[in-house]
ZADO-1210 file (C-alpha; in nm, 4 decimals, padded with zeros to 6 digits):
<atoms>
<atom x="00.6509" y="-03.5911" z="-03.4712" code="MET" pos="1"/>
<atom x="00.6045" y="-03.8901" z="-03.2398" code="PRO" pos="2"/>
<atom x="00.3387" y="-03.8760" z="-02.9728" code="PHE" pos="3"/>
<atom x="00.4526" y="-03.8180" z="-02.6181" code="LEU" pos="4"/>
<atom x="00.4364" y="-04.1292" z="-02.4058" code="ASN" pos="5"/>
<atom x="00.2328" y="-04.1415" z="-02.0856" code="LYS" pos="6"/>
<atom x="00.5372" y="-04.0991" z="-01.8650" code="SER" pos="7"/>
<atom x="00.6408" y="-03.7782" z="-02.0405" code="THR" pos="8"/>
<atom x="00.2860" y="-03.6393" z="-02.0313" code="VAL" pos="9"/>
<atom x="00.2688" y="-03.7127" z="-01.6595" code="ARG" pos="10"/>
<atom x="00.6004" y="-03.5353" z="-01.5998" code="GLU" pos="11"/>
<atom x="00.4847" y="-03.2269" z="-01.7906" code="TYR" pos="12"/>
<atom x="00.1528" y="-03.2262" z="-01.6048" code="THR" pos="13"/>
<atom x="00.3229" y="-03.2554" z="-01.2672" code="GLU" pos="14"/>
<atom x="00.5643" y="-02.9743" z="-01.3543" code="ALA" pos="15"/>
<atom x="00.2779" y="-02.7456" z="-01.4579" code="ILE" pos="16"/>
<atom x="00.0769" y="-02.8242" z="-01.1434" code="LEU" pos="17"/>
<atom x="00.3788" y="-02.7611" z="-00.9213" code="ILE" pos="18"/>
<atom x="00.4431" y="-02.4291" z="-01.0965" code="ALA" pos="19"/>
<atom x="00.0789" y="-02.3225" z="-01.0518" code="VAL" pos="20"/>
<atom x="00.0722" y="-02.4222" z="-00.6837" code="VAL" pos="21"/>
<atom x="00.4027" y="-02.2452" z="-00.6217" code="LEU" pos="22"/>
<atom x="00.2799" y="-01.9290" z="-00.7959" code="ALA" pos="23"/>
<atom x="-00.0416" y="-01.9300" z="-00.5909" code="LEU" pos="24"/>
<atom x="00.1551" y="-01.9846" z="-00.2703" code="PHE" pos="25"/>
<atom x="00.3906" y="-01.6956" z="-00.3485" code="ILE" pos="26"/>
<atom x="00.1043" y="-01.4598" z="-00.4394" code="ARG" pos="27"/>
<atom x="-00.0980" y="-01.5574" z="-00.1318" code="THR" pos="28"/>
<atom x="00.1700" y="-01.5610" z="00.1357" code="PHE" pos="29"/>
<atom x="00.4923" y="-01.4042" z="00.0074" code="VAL" pos="30"/>
<atom x="00.4715" y="-01.1208" z="-00.2459" code="VAL" pos="31"/>
<atom x="00.2157" y="-00.9487" z="-00.4655" code="GLN" pos="32"/>
<atom x="00.2480" y="-00.6968" z="-00.7479" code="ALA" pos="33"/>
<atom x="00.0652" y="-00.3638" z="-00.7302" code="PHE" pos="34"/>
<atom x="00.0262" y="-00.0814" z="-00.9830" code="LYS" pos="35"/>
<atom x="-00.0084" y="00.2833" z="-00.8814" code="ILE" pos="36"/>
<atom x="-00.3359" y="00.4102" z="-01.0336" code="PRO" pos="37"/>
<atom x="-00.3479" y="00.7681" z="-00.9007" code="SER" pos="38"/>
<atom x="-00.1314" y="01.0568" z="-00.7857" code="GLY" pos="39"/>
<atom x="-00.2213" y="01.0374" z="-00.4171" code="SER" pos="40"/>
<atom x="00.1295" y="00.9192" z="-00.3210" code="MET" pos="41"/>
<atom x="00.3310" y="01.1629" z="-00.5350" code="GLU" pos="42"/>
<atom x="00.6184" y="01.2255" z="-00.5361" code="ASN" pos="43"/>
<atom x="00.7117" y="00.9073" z="-00.3535" code="THR" pos="44"/>
<atom x="00.5131" y="00.6917" z="-00.5956" code="LEU" pos="45"/>
<atom x="00.4069" y="00.8016" z="-00.9429" code="LEU" pos="46"/>
<atom x="00.1188" y="00.6968" z="-01.1645" code="VAL" pos="47"/>
<atom x="00.2485" y="00.4036" z="-01.3685" code="GLY" pos="48"/>
<atom x="00.4838" y="00.2738" z="-01.1013" code="ASP" pos="49"/>
<atom x="00.4699" y="-00.1030" z="-01.0510" code="HIS" pos="50"/>
<atom x="00.5826" y="-00.2308" z="-00.7139" code="LEU" pos="51"/>
<atom x="00.6100" y="-00.5426" z="-00.5032" code="LEU" pos="52"/>
<atom x="00.4344" y="-00.5830" z="-00.1697" code="VAL" pos="53"/>
<atom x="00.5740" y="-00.8070" z="00.1024" code="SER" pos="54"/>
<atom x="00.2745" y="-01.0051" z="00.2278" code="LYS" pos="55"/>
<atom x="00.4590" y="-01.1754" z="00.5128" code="PHE" pos="56"/>
<atom x="00.6204" y="-00.8605" z="00.6583" code="ARG" pos="57"/>
<atom x="00.3520" y="-00.8321" z="00.9243" code="TYR" pos="58"/>
<atom x="00.2588" y="-01.1994" z="00.9520" code="GLY" pos="59"/>
<atom x="00.0808" y="-01.4912" z="00.7846" code="ILE" pos="60"/>
<atom x="-00.2943" y="-01.4954" z="00.7225" code="LYS" pos="61"/>
<atom x="-00.5509" y="-01.7584" z="00.6312" code="ILE" pos="62"/>
<atom x="-00.6777" y="-01.6048" z="00.3037" code="PRO" pos="63"/>
<atom x="-01.0433" y="-01.7133" z="00.3151" code="VAL" pos="64"/>
<atom x="-01.0937" y="-01.6194" z="00.6797" code="LEU" pos="65"/>
<atom x="-00.8681" y="-01.3118" z="00.6601" code="ASN" pos="66"/>
<atom x="-00.7296" y="-01.4145" z="00.9999" code="LYS" pos="67"/>
<atom x="-00.3662" y="-01.3704" z="01.0975" code="LYS" pos="68"/>
<atom x="-00.2206" y="-01.6924" z="01.2388" code="ILE" pos="69"/>
<atom x="00.1369" y="-01.5686" z="01.2878" code="VAL" pos="70"/>
<atom x="00.2470" y="-01.2107" z="01.3633" code="THR" pos="71"/>
<atom x="00.6020" y="-01.1052" z="01.2765" code="PHE" pos="72"/>
<atom x="00.5671" y="-00.7293" z="01.3268" code="ALA" pos="73"/>
<atom x="00.3127" y="-00.4500" z="01.3486" code="GLU" pos="74"/>
<atom x="00.2900" y="-00.1620" z="01.1000" code="PRO" pos="75"/>
<atom x="00.5076" y="00.1312" z="01.2017" code="GLN" pos="76"/>
<atom x="00.4644" y="00.5016" z="01.1396" code="ARG" pos="77"/>
<atom x="00.6067" y="00.5785" z="00.7966" code="GLY" pos="78"/>
<atom x="00.5394" y="00.2353" z="00.6445" code="ASP" pos="79"/>
<atom x="00.3774" y="00.2417" z="00.3003" code="ILE" pos="80"/>
<atom x="00.1094" y="-00.0260" z="00.2986" code="ILE" pos="81"/>
<atom x="-00.1426" y="-00.1841" z="00.0632" code="VAL" pos="82"/>
<atom x="-00.4791" y="-00.2533" z="00.2251" code="PHE" pos="83"/>
<atom x="-00.8439" y="-00.3225" z="00.1565" code="ARG" pos="84"/>
<atom x="-01.0341" y="00.0044" z="00.1200" code="TYR" pos="85"/>
<atom x="-01.2656" y="00.0196" z="00.4261" code="PRO" pos="86"/>
<atom x="-01.5670" y="00.1384" z="00.2247" code="GLU" pos="87"/>
<atom x="-01.5257" y="-00.1254" z="-00.0490" code="ASP" pos="88"/>
<atom x="-01.3182" y="-00.4287" z="00.0492" code="LYS" pos="89"/>
<atom x="-01.2918" y="-00.5383" z="-00.3156" code="SER" pos="90"/>
<atom x="-01.0575" y="-00.2435" z="-00.3823" code="LYS" pos="91"/>
<atom x="-00.6951" y="-00.2122" z="-00.2735" code="ASP" pos="92"/>
<atom x="-00.5479" y="00.1232" z="-00.1674" code="PHE" pos="93"/>
<atom x="-00.1902" y="00.2264" z="-00.0954" code="ILE" pos="94"/>
<atom x="-00.1055" y="00.4936" z="00.1637" code="LYS" pos="95"/>
<atom x="00.1493" y="00.5801" z="00.4306" code="ARG" pos="96"/>
<atom x="00.0922" y="00.4906" z="00.7964" code="VAL" pos="97"/>
<atom x="00.0803" y="00.8158" z="00.9917" code="ILE" pos="98"/>
<atom x="-00.0349" y="00.6910" z="01.3311" code="ALA" pos="99"/>
<atom x="-00.0907" y="00.3550" z="01.4999" code="VAL" pos="100"/>
<atom x="-00.3255" y="00.2292" z="01.7699" code="GLY" pos="101"/>
<atom x="-00.3146" y="00.4441" z="02.0832" code="GLY" pos="102"/>
<atom x="-00.1782" y="00.7514" z="01.9026" code="ASP" pos="103"/>
<atom x="-00.3508" y="01.0876" z="01.8951" code="LYS" pos="104"/>
<atom x="-00.3291" y="01.2453" z="01.5497" code="VAL" pos="105"/>
<atom x="-00.4029" y="01.6036" z="01.4556" code="GLU" pos="106"/>
<atom x="-00.3448" y="01.8145" z="01.1440" code="VAL" pos="107"/>
<atom x="-00.2994" y="02.1895" z="01.1883" code="LYS" pos="108"/>
<atom x="-00.2044" y="02.4151" z="00.8981" code="ASN" pos="109"/>
<atom x="-00.0661" y="02.1206" z="00.6975" code="LYS" pos="110"/>
<atom x="00.1509" y="01.9993" z="00.9846" code="ILE" pos="111"/>
<atom x="00.0783" y="01.6551" z="01.1309" code="VAL" pos="112"/>
<atom x="00.1019" y="01.6186" z="01.5070" code="TYR" pos="113"/>
<atom x="00.1318" y="01.2778" z="01.6703" code="ILE" pos="114"/>
<atom x="00.0695" y="01.2779" z="02.0444" code="ASN" pos="115"/>
<atom x="00.1011" y="01.6583" z="02.0330" code="GLU" pos="116"/>
<atom x="00.4470" y="01.6418" z="01.8716" code="GLN" pos="117"/>
<atom x="00.4982" y="01.7815" z="01.5208" code="SER" pos="118"/>
<atom x="00.6343" y="01.5410" z="01.2606" code="THR" pos="119"/>
<atom x="00.9055" y="01.5918" z="01.0003" code="ASP" pos="120"/>
<atom x="00.7470" y="01.4850" z="00.6714" code="GLU" pos="121"/>
<atom x="00.9952" y="01.5656" z="00.3951" code="HIS" pos="122"/>
<atom x="00.8047" y="01.3455" z="00.1485" code="TYR" pos="123"/>
<atom x="00.4771" y="01.5405" z="00.1372" code="THR" pos="124"/>
<atom x="00.3563" y="01.7675" z="-00.1440" code="VAL" pos="125"/>
<atom x="00.0667" y="02.0146" z="-00.1632" code="PHE" pos="126"/>
<atom x="-00.1356" y="02.1737" z="-00.4404" code="ARG" pos="127"/>
<atom x="-00.0602" y="02.5323" z="-00.5420" code="ALA" pos="128"/>
<atom x="-00.4286" y="02.6343" z="-00.5435" code="SER" pos="129"/>
<atom x="-00.6339" y="02.7207" z="-00.2367" code="ASP" pos="130"/>
<atom x="-00.8653" y="02.4232" z="-00.2739" code="THR" pos="131"/>
<atom x="-00.7740" y="02.0562" z="-00.2580" code="SER" pos="132"/>
<atom x="-00.8664" y="01.7959" z="-00.5182" code="PHE" pos="133"/>
<atom x="-01.1552" y="01.6872" z="-00.2934" code="PHE" pos="134"/>
<atom x="-01.2960" y="02.0373" z="-00.2499" code="GLY" pos="135"/>
<atom x="-01.1544" y="02.1248" z="00.0913" code="PHE" pos="136"/>
<atom x="-00.9475" y="02.4310" z="00.1660" code="LYS" pos="137"/>
<atom x="-00.5745" y="02.3773" z="00.1705" code="LYS" pos="138"/>
<atom x="-00.4351" y="02.3417" z="00.5192" code="GLY" pos="139"/>
<atom x="-00.7721" y="02.2182" z="00.6467" code="ARG" pos="140"/>
<atom x="-00.7361" y="02.1149" z="01.0073" code="ASN" pos="141"/>
<atom x="-00.8239" y="01.7682" z="01.1293" code="PHE" pos="142"/>
<atom x="-00.8678" y="01.6196" z="01.4745" code="GLY" pos="143"/>
<atom x="-00.7513" y="01.5637" z="01.7326" code="PRO" pos="144"/>
<atom x="-00.8407" y="01.1989" z="01.6767" code="PHE" pos="145"/>
<atom x="-00.7520" y="00.8979" z="01.8913" code="ASP" pos="146"/>
<atom x="-00.6561" y="00.5966" z="01.6792" code="VAL" pos="147"/>
<atom x="-00.8231" y="00.2795" z="01.8173" code="PRO" pos="148"/>
<atom x="-00.6098" y="-00.0205" z="01.9065" code="GLU" pos="149"/>
<atom x="-00.5844" y="-00.2659" z="01.6172" code="GLY" pos="150"/>
<atom x="-00.6161" y="00.0164" z="01.3630" code="GLU" pos="151"/>
<atom x="-00.3838" y="00.2512" z="01.1745" code="VAL" pos="152"/>
<atom x="-00.4378" y="00.6034" z="01.0434" code="PHE" pos="153"/>
<atom x="-00.3139" y="00.6494" z="00.6862" code="VAL" pos="154"/>
<atom x="-00.2611" y="00.9421" z="00.4519" code="MET" pos="155"/>
<atom x="-00.1289" y="00.9968" z="00.1015" code="GLY" pos="156"/>
<atom x="00.1969" y="01.1861" z="00.0562" code="ASP" pos="157"/>
<atom x="00.0187" y="01.4149" z="-00.1919" code="ASN" pos="158"/>
<atom x="-00.1912" y="01.5582" z="00.0887" code="ARG" pos="159"/>
<atom x="-00.4279" y="01.7766" z="-00.1155" code="ASP" pos="160"/>
<atom x="-00.4953" y="01.4996" z="-00.3657" code="ASN" pos="161"/>
<atom x="-00.5502" y="01.2038" z="-00.1352" code="SER" pos="162"/>
<atom x="-00.8683" y="01.0330" z="-00.0219" code="HIS" pos="163"/>
<atom x="-00.7538" y="00.8840" z="00.3076" code="ASP" pos="164"/>
<atom x="-00.8219" y="00.8368" z="00.6797" code="SER" pos="165"/>
<atom x="-00.9200" y="01.2021" z="00.7145" code="ARG" pos="166"/>
<atom x="-01.2300" y="01.1198" z="00.5106" code="PHE" pos="167"/>
<atom x="-01.3207" y="00.7546" z="00.5799" code="TRP" pos="168"/>
<atom x="-01.1460" y="00.6618" z="00.9047" code="GLY" pos="169"/>
<atom x="-00.8840" y="00.4116" z="01.0083" code="THR" pos="170"/>
<atom x="-00.7682" y="00.0807" z="00.8584" code="VAL" pos="171"/>
<atom x="-00.8038" y="-00.2424" z="01.0545" code="ASN" pos="172"/>
<atom x="-00.4821" y="-00.4427" z="01.0861" code="LEU" pos="173"/>
<atom x="-00.6594" y="-00.7479" z="00.9407" code="ASN" pos="174"/>
<atom x="-00.7255" y="-00.5532" z="00.6198" code="ASP" pos="175"/>
<atom x="-00.3584" y="-00.4770" z="00.5570" code="ILE" pos="176"/>
<atom x="-00.2218" y="-00.6885" z="00.2721" code="LYS" pos="177"/>
<atom x="00.1429" y="-00.5994" z="00.3129" code="GLY" pos="178"/>
<atom x="00.4230" y="-00.3458" z="00.2987" code="LYS" pos="179"/>
<atom x="00.5434" y="-00.1975" z="-00.0302" code="ALA" pos="180"/>
<atom x="00.9183" y="-00.2417" z="-00.0630" code="PHE" pos="181"/>
<atom x="01.0557" y="-00.2093" z="-00.4190" code="ILE" pos="182"/>
<atom x="00.9728" y="-00.0730" z="-00.7647" code="LEU" pos="183"/>
<atom x="01.0228" y="-00.3249" z="-01.0437" code="TYR" pos="184"/>
<atom x="00.8802" y="-00.1221" z="-01.3349" code="TRP" pos="185"/>
<atom x="00.7720" y="00.2345" z="-01.4080" code="SER" pos="186"/>
<atom x="00.5902" y="00.3628" z="-01.7149" code="TRP" pos="187"/>
<atom x="00.5299" y="00.7303" z="-01.7902" code="ASP" pos="188"/>
<atom x="00.1964" y="00.7165" z="-01.9695" code="ARG" pos="189"/>
<atom x="00.2021" y="01.0826" z="-02.0727" code="GLY" pos="190"/>
<atom x="00.5455" y="01.0689" z="-02.2344" code="LYS" pos="191"/>
<atom x="00.5064" y="00.7039" z="-02.3368" code="LYS" pos="192"/>
<atom x="00.8424" y="00.5964" z="-02.2045" code="ARG" pos="193"/>
<atom x="00.9993" y="00.3799" z="-01.9359" code="ILE" pos="194"/>
<atom x="01.1304" y="00.5552" z="-01.6254" code="ARG" pos="195"/>
<atom x="01.4512" y="00.3526" z="-01.6069" code="PHE" pos="196"/>
<atom x="01.5864" y="00.5609" z="-01.3182" code="SER" pos="197"/>
<atom x="01.3043" y="00.4410" z="-01.0898" code="ARG" pos="198"/>
<atom x="01.3361" y="00.0677" z="-01.1548" code="ILE" pos="199"/>
<atom x="01.4851" y="-00.1075" z="-00.8541" code="GLY" pos="200"/>
<atom x="01.4241" y="00.1828" z="-00.6155" code="ASP" pos="201"/>
<atom x="01.3444" y="00.0821" z="-00.2585" code="LEU" pos="202"/>
<atom x="01.0223" y="00.2340" z="-00.1263" code="ILE" pos="203"/>
<atom x="01.0562" y="00.4504" z="00.1833" code="ARG" pos="204"/>
</atoms>
Protein backbone atom coordinates (compact mmCIF):
# COMPACT_ATOMS: atom_id res chain seq x y z
CA MET A 1 0.00 0.00 0.00
CA PRO A 2 1.49 3.37 -0.99
CA PHE A 3 2.50 5.79 1.72
CA LEU A 4 0.24 8.74 2.34
CA ASN A 5 1.64 11.97 1.01
CA LYS A 6 2.21 14.97 3.26
CA SER A 7 -0.92 16.73 2.08
CA THR A 8 -3.13 13.77 2.98
CA VAL A 9 -1.46 13.34 6.38
CA ARG A 10 -2.01 17.03 7.09
CA GLU A 11 -5.69 16.75 6.15
CA TYR A 12 -6.18 13.75 8.43
CA THR A 13 -4.36 15.51 11.27
CA GLU A 14 -6.43 18.65 10.88
CA ALA A 15 -9.66 16.63 10.82
CA ILE A 16 -8.69 14.79 14.02
CA LEU A 17 -7.71 18.02 15.80
CA ILE A 18 -10.96 19.70 14.77
CA ALA A 19 -12.95 16.70 16.02
CA VAL A 20 -11.11 16.74 19.37
CA VAL A 21 -11.57 20.50 19.82
CA LEU A 22 -15.24 20.25 18.89
CA ALA A 23 -15.79 17.36 21.33
CA LEU A 24 -14.08 19.30 24.14
CA PHE A 25 -16.14 22.39 23.35
CA ILE A 26 -19.40 20.42 23.41
CA ARG A 27 -18.52 18.66 26.68
CA THR A 28 -17.39 21.91 28.33
CA PHE A 29 -20.12 24.29 27.23
CA VAL A 30 -23.03 22.40 25.67
CA VAL A 31 -23.86 18.91 26.95
CA GLN A 32 -22.41 16.25 29.22
CA ALA A 33 -23.35 12.63 29.85
CA PHE A 34 -24.15 11.43 33.37
CA LYS A 35 -24.85 7.96 34.77
CA ILE A 36 -27.17 7.35 37.72
CA PRO A 37 -25.12 5.51 40.39
CA SER A 38 -27.66 5.22 43.22
CA GLY A 39 -31.37 5.00 43.97
CA SER A 40 -31.72 8.44 45.54
CA MET A 41 -33.82 9.73 42.61
CA GLU A 42 -36.13 6.72 42.21
CA ASN A 43 -38.59 6.39 40.63
CA THR A 44 -37.85 9.36 38.41
CA LEU A 45 -34.34 8.11 37.65
CA LEU A 46 -33.20 4.53 38.11
CA VAL A 47 -29.79 3.02 38.76
CA GLY A 48 -28.28 2.37 35.33
CA ASP A 49 -29.99 5.29 33.62
CA HIS A 50 -27.71 7.33 31.37
CA LEU A 51 -28.76 10.90 30.72
CA LEU A 52 -27.67 14.12 29.08
CA VAL A 53 -27.16 17.35 30.99
CA SER A 54 -27.61 20.73 29.33
CA LYS A 55 -24.60 22.77 30.45
CA PHE A 56 -25.75 26.03 28.88
CA ARG A 57 -29.31 25.99 30.27
CA TYR A 58 -28.36 28.34 33.09
CA GLY A 59 -25.49 30.16 31.38
CA ILE A 60 -21.89 29.90 30.19
CA LYS A 61 -18.96 29.44 32.57
CA ILE A 62 -15.19 29.78 32.34
CA PRO A 63 -14.23 26.19 33.28
CA VAL A 64 -10.95 26.83 35.12
CA LEU A 65 -12.28 29.75 37.15
CA ASN A 66 -15.76 28.23 37.57
CA LYS A 67 -17.16 31.71 36.92
CA LYS A 68 -20.36 32.33 34.99
CA ILE A 69 -19.84 34.94 32.26
CA VAL A 70 -23.34 34.78 30.75
CA THR A 71 -26.59 33.94 32.58
CA PHE A 72 -29.55 32.63 30.57
CA ALA A 73 -31.78 31.51 33.45
CA GLU A 74 -31.74 30.59 37.12
CA PRO A 75 -32.60 27.13 38.46
CA GLN A 76 -36.31 26.77 39.19
CA ARG A 77 -38.10 24.66 41.77
CA GLY A 78 -38.56 21.20 40.30
CA ASP A 79 -35.48 21.28 38.05
CA ILE A 80 -33.30 18.16 38.21
CA ILE A 81 -29.70 19.33 38.28
CA VAL A 82 -26.18 17.92 38.30
CA PHE A 83 -23.81 19.75 40.63
CA ARG A 84 -20.54 19.50 42.49
CA TYR A 85 -21.08 17.84 45.87
CA PRO A 86 -20.43 20.60 48.46
CA GLU A 87 -18.38 18.34 50.74
CA ASP A 88 -16.21 16.96 47.92
CA LYS A 89 -16.12 19.08 44.76
CA SER A 90 -14.52 16.22 42.79
CA LYS A 91 -17.84 14.33 42.93
CA ASP A 92 -20.99 15.10 40.95
CA PHE A 93 -24.45 14.62 42.46
CA ILE A 94 -27.90 14.76 40.88
CA LYS A 95 -30.96 15.97 42.82
CA ARG A 96 -34.15 17.97 42.41
CA VAL A 97 -34.30 21.68 43.27
CA ILE A 98 -36.82 22.09 46.07
CA ALA A 99 -36.25 25.72 47.02
CA VAL A 100 -34.28 28.67 45.67
CA GLY A 101 -32.63 31.70 47.25
CA GLY A 102 -34.99 33.64 49.50
CA ASP A 103 -37.33 30.68 50.07
CA LYS A 104 -38.15 29.23 53.47
CA VAL A 105 -38.23 25.43 53.36
CA GLU A 106 -39.63 23.09 55.97
CA VAL A 107 -40.41 19.36 56.06
CA LYS A 108 -43.20 18.18 58.36
CA ASN A 109 -44.40 14.58 58.36
CA LYS A 110 -42.96 13.97 54.87
CA ILE A 111 -44.65 17.03 53.40
CA VAL A 112 -42.44 19.82 52.05
CA TYR A 113 -43.53 23.38 52.73
CA ILE A 114 -42.13 26.29 50.74
CA ASN A 115 -42.82 29.70 52.26
CA GLU A 116 -45.38 27.99 54.53
CA GLN A 117 -47.28 26.52 51.56
CA SER A 118 -47.45 22.74 51.11
CA THR A 119 -46.15 21.36 47.83
CA ASP A 120 -47.63 18.72 45.53
CA GLU A 121 -44.82 16.22 44.97
CA HIS A 122 -46.27 13.32 42.99
CA TYR A 123 -42.77 12.05 42.13
CA THR A 124 -41.58 11.20 45.65
CA VAL A 125 -41.26 7.72 47.17
CA PHE A 126 -40.64 6.57 50.75
CA ARG A 127 -39.32 3.44 52.40
CA ALA A 128 -41.78 0.99 53.96
CA SER A 129 -39.75 0.63 57.18
CA ASP A 130 -39.73 3.09 60.06
CA THR A 131 -36.10 4.06 59.58
CA SER A 132 -34.53 5.72 56.56
CA PHE A 133 -31.46 4.48 54.72
CA PHE A 134 -29.38 7.04 56.65
CA GLY A 135 -30.67 5.99 60.07
CA PHE A 136 -33.28 8.69 60.66
CA LYS A 137 -36.90 8.03 61.47
CA LYS A 138 -39.27 8.22 58.55
CA GLY A 139 -41.12 11.50 58.37
CA ARG A 140 -38.31 13.25 60.25
CA ASN A 141 -39.03 16.95 60.36
CA PHE A 142 -36.62 19.53 59.02
CA GLY A 143 -36.43 23.30 59.34
CA PRO A 144 -37.71 25.85 58.92
CA PHE A 145 -34.63 26.89 56.96
CA ASP A 146 -34.06 30.09 54.97
CA VAL A 147 -32.24 29.41 51.70
CA PRO A 148 -29.49 32.03 51.16
CA GLU A 149 -29.44 34.05 47.95
CA GLY A 150 -27.22 32.45 45.31
CA GLU A 151 -27.97 28.97 46.67
CA VAL A 152 -30.53 26.22 46.07
CA PHE A 153 -31.92 23.56 48.39
CA VAL A 154 -32.01 20.10 46.81
CA MET A 155 -33.49 16.73 47.70
CA GLY A 156 -33.72 13.30 46.13
CA ASP A 157 -37.11 12.02 45.00
CA ASN A 158 -36.49 8.85 47.03
CA ARG A 159 -36.71 10.83 50.24
CA ASP A 160 -35.74 8.12 52.73
CA ASN A 161 -32.77 7.03 50.64
CA SER A 162 -31.24 10.37 49.73
CA HIS A 163 -28.22 12.19 51.12
CA ASP A 164 -29.13 15.78 50.30
CA SER A 165 -29.48 19.37 51.54
CA ARG A 166 -31.15 18.17 54.74
CA PHE A 167 -27.77 16.73 55.74
CA TRP A 168 -25.06 18.92 54.15
CA GLY A 169 -26.74 22.21 53.27
CA THR A 170 -27.40 24.15 50.10
CA VAL A 171 -25.73 24.15 46.68
CA ASN A 172 -24.06 27.30 45.35
CA LEU A 173 -25.24 28.36 41.90
CA ASN A 174 -21.62 28.36 40.68
CA ASP A 175 -21.37 24.64 41.49
CA ILE A 176 -24.31 23.67 39.28
CA LYS A 177 -23.12 21.95 36.11
CA GLY A 178 -26.43 21.86 34.30
CA LYS A 179 -29.98 20.61 34.00
CA ALA A 180 -30.77 16.97 33.20
CA PHE A 181 -33.10 16.78 30.22
CA ILE A 182 -33.21 13.38 28.45
CA LEU A 183 -32.40 9.69 28.92
CA TYR A 184 -30.35 8.21 26.10
CA TRP A 185 -29.69 4.75 27.58
CA SER A 186 -30.90 2.61 30.48
CA TRP A 187 -29.44 -0.67 31.70
CA ASP A 188 -31.06 -2.89 34.33
CA ARG A 189 -28.02 -4.38 36.02
CA GLY A 190 -30.01 -6.86 38.11
CA LYS A 191 -31.92 -8.34 35.18
CA LYS A 192 -29.06 -7.73 32.73
CA ARG A 193 -31.22 -6.15 30.08
CA ILE A 194 -31.83 -2.84 28.34
CA ARG A 195 -34.81 -0.79 29.50
CA PHE A 196 -35.93 0.16 25.99
CA SER A 197 -39.08 1.87 27.28
CA ARG A 198 -37.00 4.51 29.09
CA ILE A 199 -34.71 5.48 26.21
CA GLY A 200 -35.62 8.91 24.90
CA ASP A 201 -37.71 9.87 27.93
CA LEU A 202 -37.59 13.55 28.85
CA ILE A 203 -36.61 14.18 32.47
CA ARG A 204 -39.14 16.07 34.56
